[in-house]
C-alpha positions in Angstrom: -26.9 28.8 23.5 -26.6 29.9 19.9 -24.2 28.7 17.4 -20.7 29.0 18.6 -21.3 29.8 22.0 -20.1 27.8 25.0 -20.4 27.6 28.6 -17.6 29.5 30.1 -17.7 27.6 33.4 -16.6 24.4 31.6 -13.5 26.3 30.1 -12.3 27.4 33.5 -12.4 24.0 35.0 -10.6 22.2 32.5 -7.2 20.8 33.5 -4.6 19.3 31.2 -2.9 16.3 32.0 0.5 16.3 30.5 1.8 13.0 32.2 -0.4 11.1 30.1 0.6 12.7 27.0 4.5 12.2 27.6 3.9 8.3 28.2 2.0 8.1 24.6 5.1 9.5 22.9 6.1 7.5 19.9 9.6 6.2 19.8 10.8 6.2 16.3 13.9 4.0 16.8 11.8 1.3 18.5 11.8 -0.9 15.3 15.0 0.0 13.5 16.5 -2.5 10.8 20.1 -2.6 9.9 20.5 -4.3 6.6 20.0 -4.1 2.9 17.1 -5.0 0.6 17.4 -5.9 -3.0 14.6 -6.7 -5.5 15.2 -8.7 -8.7 12.2 -8.5 -10.9 13.4 -10.9 -13.7 11.7 -9.2 -16.5 11.9 -6.0 -18.4 9.6 -3.3 -18.0 7.8 -4.2 -21.3 7.3 -7.7 -19.9 5.9 -6.7 -16.7 3.4 -4.1 -18.4 2.3 -6.9 -20.6 1.6 -9.2 -17.8 -0.2 -6.1 -16.0 -2.4 -5.9 -19.2 -3.2 -9.5 -19.2 -4.3 -9.4 -15.6 -6.6 -6.3 -16.3 -8.2 -8.1 -19.3 -8.8 -11.3 -17.3 -10.4 -9.2 -14.4 -12.5 -7.4 -16.6 -13.7 -10.7 -18.4 -14.6 -12.1 -15.0 -17.1 -9.1 -14.2 
């Protein structure tokens, strides 16, 4: 057999089992959540960026 060729007998004897595929369906509503989420950072963007810079500098010093 060359590149890209296949055994036609294998192709003819294939069957598709659709019952297993139906059981494996994803239920997108299985883990629904009703509520609200709020996040309070407690700092300004400049403060948070400063903290991030400090973390990066400390990690660079450790390496």
